[in-house]
C-alpha positions in Angstrom: -0.2 -0.1 0.0 1.5 3.6 -0.6 0.1 6.4 0.7 0.0 10.0 0.3 0.0 13.1 2.6 -1.0 16.5 0.6 -0.2 19.4 2.6 0.6 23.3 2.0 3.6 24.9 3.1 2.8 28.6 3.5 0.0 30.8 5.1 -2.8 28.1 2.7 -4.1 28.9 -1.1 -1.3 26.7 -2.2 -3.4 25.1 -5.0 -3.2 22.1 -3.0 -6.9 20.9 -4.6 -4.8 20.4 -7.9 -2.0 18.3 -6.7 -5.1 15.9 -4.6 -7.0 15.8 -7.8 -3.7 14.3 -9.9 -2.8 11.7 -7.1 -6.1 10.5 -7.4 -5.1 8.2 -10.3 -2.7 6.7 -8.3 -5.6 6.2 -4.7 -8.2 5.2 -3.7 -9.5 7.4 -1.0 -9.2 11.0 -0.2 -9.4 11.8 3.3 -9.8 15.7 4.7 -8.5 15.7 8.4 -8.8 19.0 9.5 -10.4 22.2 8.9 -13.7 24.0 7.7 -15.9 25.2 5.2 -13.3 28.1 5.7 -10.7 26.3 3.0 -11.4 26.4 -0.5 -9.8 24.1 -3.2 -10.6 25.0 -6.8 -10.2 22.4 -9.6 -10.2 23.2 -13.3 -10.8 20.0 -15.3 -11.8 20.0 -19.2 -12.5 24.0 -18.8 -14.8 23.4 -16.1 -14.3 25.2 -13.0 -15.2 23.0 -9.5 -14.6 24.8 -5.9 -14.6 23.1 -3.0 -14.9 23.7 0.5 -15.8 20.8 2.7 -16.0 18.0 0.5 -12.6 16.4 -1.0 -10.9 16.9 -4.1 -11.5 13.3 -4.7 -14.8 13.3 -5.5 -14.4 14.8 -8.9 -13.1 11.5 -9.9 -15.4 8.5 -10.5 -14.6 5.2 -8.2 -12.4 7.4 -5.7 -14.1 7.5 -2.0 -14.0 10.4 -0.1 -13.7 10.6 3.7 -14.7 13.8 5.7 -13.0 12.9 9.1 -13.5 13.5 12.8 -10.9 16.4 13.0 -13.6 18.7 10.3 -16.0 21.2 11.8 -18.9 20.9 9.9 -21.8 23.4 8.7 -24.8 20.8 7.7 -26.0 23.4 5.1 -22.9 24.4 3.8 -22.3 20.8 3.0 -25.2 20.3 1.8 -24.9 23.1 -0.3 -21.8 22.0 -2.0 -23.1 18.6 -2.8 -26.4 20.0 -4.3 -23.6 22.2 -6.4 -21.6 19.7 -7.4 -24.5 17.4 -8.2 -25.6 20.0 -10.6 -21.9 20.1 -12.4 -22.6 16.4 -13.4 -20.7 14.7 -10.3 -22.0 11.7 -9.2 -21.6 10.8 -5.6 -23.1 7.2 -5.5 -21.9 6.0 -2.2 -18.3 7.6 -2.1 -18.8 9.9 0.7 -18.3 9.5 4.4 -18.6 11.8 7.3 -17.6 10.9 10.4 -20.2 10.8 13.1 -17.6 12.3 15.7 -16.8 15.4 13.5 -18.2 18.5 15.4 -21.4 20.6 13.9 -21.0 24.3 12.9 -24.4 26.0 15.0 -26.2 29.3 14.9 -24.8 30.6 17.6 -20.9 30.2 16.6 -21.4 32.1 13.5 -22.9 35.3 16.3 -19.4 34.6 18.7 -17.4 35.0 15.7 -18.9 38.3 14.6 -18.8 38.9 18.2 -14.7 38.1 18.7 -14.0 40.1 15.3 -16.0 43.0 15.6 -14.7 43.5 19.3 -11.0 42.8 18.6 -8.9 45.9 17.8 -7.5 46.8 14.3 -4.0 45.3 15.9 -6.0 42.1 16.9 -7.9 42.0 14.0 -7.6 38.3 13.2 -9.1 37.9 9.6 -11.7 35.0 9.8 -14.1 34.0 7.7 -16.7 34.5 9.9 -18.0 30.7 9.4 -18.2 29.7 13.1 -15.2 27.5 12.5 -12.8 28.9 15.5 -16.2 28.8 18.1 -17.1 25.9 16.9 -13.7 24.0 17.7 -13.2 26.2 21.2 -16.3 24.4 22.5 -15.0 20.7 21.0 -12.2 21.1 23.6 -14.4 23.0 26.0 -16.5 19.9 26.0 -19.5 21.3 27.4 -21.3 22.8 24.6 -19.7 20.8 21.9 -22.3 19.3 19.0 -21.1 16.2 16.8 -22.8 14.8 14.1 -23.5 11.5 15.4 -25.6 13.4 18.1 -28.1 14.5 15.7 -29.6 11.0 15.4 -30.6 10.7 19.1 -32.8 13.2 18.4 -34.3 13.2 22.3 -30.7 13.6 24.0 -29.9 16.0 21.0 -33.1 18.8 22.1 -32.4 18.2 25.6 -28.8 19.3 25.0 -29.3 22.3 22.9 -32.0 23.5 25.1 -29.3 24.1 28.0 -26.7 25.3 25.6 -29.3 27.9 23.7 -30.0 29.0 27.5 -26.1 29.7 28.1 -25.7 31.1 24.3 -28.5 33.3 25.0 -27.4 35.3 27.8 -24.1 35.3 26.6 -24.7 37.1 23.1 -27.3 39.3 24.2 -25.0 40.5 26.6 -22.6 41.1 24.5 -24.3 41.9 21.3 -26.9 44.0 21.1 -28.7 43.1 17.7 -28.6 39.7 18.4 -31.9 37.8 18.4 -32.1 35.3 21.2 -32.4 31.5 19.4 -35.2 29.2 19.9 -33.6 25.5 21.0 -36.9 23.8 19.4 -36.5 25.8 16.3 -32.6 25.0 16.0 -33.3 21.4 17.1 -36.1 20.8 14.1 -33.6 22.9 11.4 -30.6 20.5 12.7 -32.5 17.2 12.3 -34.0 18.1 9.2 -29.9 18.7 8.1 -29.4 15.0 9.9 -31.8 13.3 7.8 -30.5 15.0 4.6 -27.2 13.9 5.7 -27.9 10.1 6.4 -26.8 8.6 3.7 -23.2 9.6 3.9 -23.1 9.7 7.7 -20.7 6.7 9.5 -18.5 5.8 12.1 -15.2 6.8 9.6 -12.7 5.9 11.7 -13.7 2.5 11.2 -14.0 2.8 7.8 -10.5 3.8 7.4 -9.3 1.1 9.2 -10.8 -1.5 7.4 -9.9 0.5 4.1 -5.8 0.2 5.8 -6.7 -3.4 5.8 -7.6 -3.7 2.8 -5.0 -2.5 1.1 -6.3 0.9 -0.3 -4.5 3.8 -1.0 -5.2 6.5 1.2 -4.5 10.4 0.2 -4.7 12.6 3.1 -5.7 16.2 2.0 -5.0 19.1 4.4 -6.9 22.5 4.4 -5.2 25.9 4.7 -1.5 25.8 5.4 1.1 24.7 7.7 2.0 28.2 8.9 -1.8 28.8 10.1 -1.3 25.5 12.1 -2.4 26.1 15.8 0.6 24.5 17.5 3.3 25.4 14.8 2.0 28.6 12.9 2.5 32.3 13.0 0.2 32.0 16.2 -2.4 34.1 17.1 -2.9 34.9 13.0 -3.5 31.4 12.4 -6.5 28.6 12.1 -8.0 26.7 15.1 -6.8 23.4 13.8 -3.6 21.3 12.8 -3.4 22.4 9.5 0.2 20.5 9.1 0.5 17.0 8.6 0.3 17.5 12.5 -2.9 17.2 12.4 -3.4 13.2 10.5 -3.9 11.2 13.1 -5.8 13.2 15.1 -8.5 14.0 13.1 -8.8 10.6 10.8 -7.6 8.7 13.5 -5.3 6.7 11.2 -1.0 6.6 12.3 1.1 8.2 10.5 2.9 5.5 9.9 0.8 4.2 7.3 1.7 7.2 5.2 4.6 6.5 2.7 4.8 9.8 0.5 4.7 13.4 2.3 4.4 16.1 -0.5 4.7 19.7 0.3 2.8 22.1 -1.8 4.2 25.9 -2.2 3.8 28.7 -4.6 6.6 29.5 -6.7 5.5 33.2 -4.4 3.8 33.7 -1.1 0.4 34.6 -0.3 -1.3 35.3 2.9 -5.2 36.2 3.7 -6.2 38.4 6.7 -3.7 39.3 9.4 -0.4 38.8 10.7 3.2 39.4 10.0 4.9 38.6 6.4 8.1 39.5 5.6 8.3 39.1 1.9 5.2 41.1 1.9 5.4 43.6 -1.1 3.1 47.0 -1.3 4.4 47.9 -4.8 3.9 47.1 -8.6 5.2 43.8 -8.7 2.8 42.5 -5.5 -0.2 43.9 -7.6 0.5 42.0 -11.1 1.0 39.1 -8.9 -2.5 39.3 -7.6 -3.8 40.3 -11.2 -2.1 37.4 -13.1 -2.5 34.4 -10.2 -6.0 35.7 -9.9 -5.1 36.0 -6.0 -8.2 36.2 -4.2 -10.2 33.8 -2.0 -11.7 30.8 -3.0 -14.5 31.1 -0.1 -14.1 34.6 0.6 -13.3 36.5 -2.6 -10.7 38.5 -0.5 -7.6 39.7 -2.4 -4.7 38.0 -0.8 -1.6 39.8 0.4 1.3 38.8 -2.1 5.0 38.7 -1.8 8.2 36.9 -3.0 9.0 33.8 -1.8 10.3 33.0 1.8 12.3 29.9 2.2 13.0 30.9 5.5 9.1 30.1 6.7 8.9 26.9 3.8 12.1 25.2 5.5 10.2 25.6 8.5 7.2 23.9 7.9 9.0 21.6 5.2 10.5 19.9 8.7 7.4 20.2 11.1 5.2 18.4 8.4 7.6 15.7 7.1 7.7 17.2 3.6 10.1 14.2 1.5 9.1 16.2 -2.4 8.1 19.3 -3.0 5.5 21.0 -5.9 5.8 24.1 -7.0 2.8 26.1 -8.3 1.8 28.8 -10.1 5.2 29.3 -11.6 4.1 30.6 -14.5 2.4 33.9 -13.1 6.1 35.0 -12.3 6.9 35.3 -15.8 7.9 38.4 -17.3 9.4 39.5 -14.9 13.1 41.2 -14.7 13.7 39.6 -11.8 13.0 37.4 -8.9 13.8 37.2 -5.3 13.9 34.7 -2.6 14.0 35.4 0.8 16.8 33.0 2.1 17.2 34.5 5.7 16.0 37.0 8.5 17.7 39.9 9.7 16.6 41.1 13.3 16.1 44.8 14.2 19.8 45.0 15.2 21.3 43.0 11.8 21.6 39.5 13.0 20.9 36.8 11.1 18.1 34.7 11.9 17.6 31.6 9.6 14.8 29.7 11.0 11.3 31.2 11.4 11.0 32.7 15.0 8.2 30.9 17.3 7.0 34.5 18.8 5.0 37.1 17.0 6.9 39.9 18.6 10.7 38.6 16.8 8.6 37.5 13.8 7.3 41.0 13.7 10.7 43.0 13.6 12.3 40.1 11.4 13.8 41.6 7.8 14.1 39.4 4.6 17.8 38.7 3.5 16.8 38.3 -0.5 19.3 36.7 -2.9 17.9 37.9 -6.6 17.8 36.0 -10.0 17.0 36.3 -13.4 13.6 36.4 -14.3 12.1 34.6 -17.7 9.9 36.4 -20.4 8.6 32.9 -21.4 4.8 31.8 -21.9 5.1 28.4 -19.3 1.4 27.5 -19.8 2.0 25.6 -22.6 5.4 23.8 -21.7 5.3 20.4 -20.5 8.7 19.1 -19.6 11.8 20.5 -17.6 13.7 20.7 -20.5 11.4 22.7 -22.2 11.5 25.2 -19.6 13.7 28.3 -19.4 16.7 28.2 -17.7 16.3 31.3 -15.4 12.9 29.0 -14.2 14.7 25.7 -14.1 17.2 27.3 -11.9 14.6 29.4 -9.8 12.9 25.9 -9.4 16.4 24.3 -8.1 17.3 27.0 -5.9 13.6 26.9 -4.0 14.5 22.9 -3.2 18.2 23.4 -2.4 16.9 26.7 -0.1 14.0 24.5 1.6 16.0 21.5 2.0 13.6 18.9 0.2 13.6 18.2 -3.8 11.1 19.4 -6.3 9.2 16.7 -7.8 6.1 18.3 -8.9 5.7 21.8 -11.1 2.5 23.3 -12.0 2.4 25.9 -14.9 -1.3 26.3 -15.0 -4.7 24.9 -13.4 -5.7 22.8 -15.7 -4.3 19.1 -15.4 -2.1 18.7 -18.4 -0.3 22.3 -17.0 1.5 20.4 -15.1 5.6 18.9 -14.8 6.8 15.4 -13.3 10.3 15.7 -13.1 12.5 12.8 -13.4 14.8 11.4 -11.4 18.2 13.6 -11.9 15.9 16.8 -13.2 16.0 19.8 -10.4 19.4 18.7 -9.5 
């Protein structure tokens, strides 16, 4: 059995969905192990664009099973809308989608609580969440008292009793804190979510048991991360992070499958760097080059449409996250976006406010904010890369740039993407990229 992990090594939006889609040819099952509907994958197949948030990318491939693991938080109406949209685009779900009964459920009060958090924050403390209730749901999950799991929805009497206690507490809290908050009716919420449960019933199962049976049956599993490693709640640029382990560290907890069953660890990076929301970004560009990258790369959020902050490639950050996520190979995405630049730059180190070299990504926000990038400048290229299909046909400057990224990260590059279509992908042979 050859199982694989695909995880982003930057602040998310690295085009992981395309690589997952490509790798489906070599796997039987795709597993989403963390995050919620704040994540977004865009996959283009035969000029048709598919946007996925909760459902694993593998659903676009006939015969591929897709698992939403226990580490994901699920907003039932969002999941049902996604099923409906994909079905209208011709995707046949059959019996291929499996939703963990241990996954936690995003409830109406979670969206209100996130609005409260964001609106009460000062500009300096604004985290830039997608306001989809992800963080508050995870908070209730670890708090244990007010958590609701998918499996709870199939025990109506106990669910209603639990909801009465929760809604009483949340109404008191939110009425006091949000002047325009309309108190929730526990019975109405219960009716709404029990209806969702019936519509989701064909997909809900003990996903952990399902996955262990898949391992015993030698199914080839493909673990699909959401967001990126630098947004990991433990290992990212805290507090400007997501609420789950978005690095490969989240796999075992979010699926129940030990990582010893995974053979291949692919780290995904853009040929430059982006991030959404607040937080330090050492290589960010506030000039026409940054705007050019945003425009050509269509750097707007899949889920929110928010413009992404853009900057040069940060090898200090990518090297750190590659180590955290155990990457054994790298996929460099959106290389075509950099075409037409006279020169390209890579941050190879940082300097602190005293000019002292910083070669590792600082764990403390105050230290990272004071870091300034140390760049190495390389020649750019004018060629349009979108039609290139082999490593040797890339211009020498582009090949040198890719090789330099691999050297700086300390992990070999195995895949280069030059466009959104499946066909716009170069798989390196042994010896390429060295």
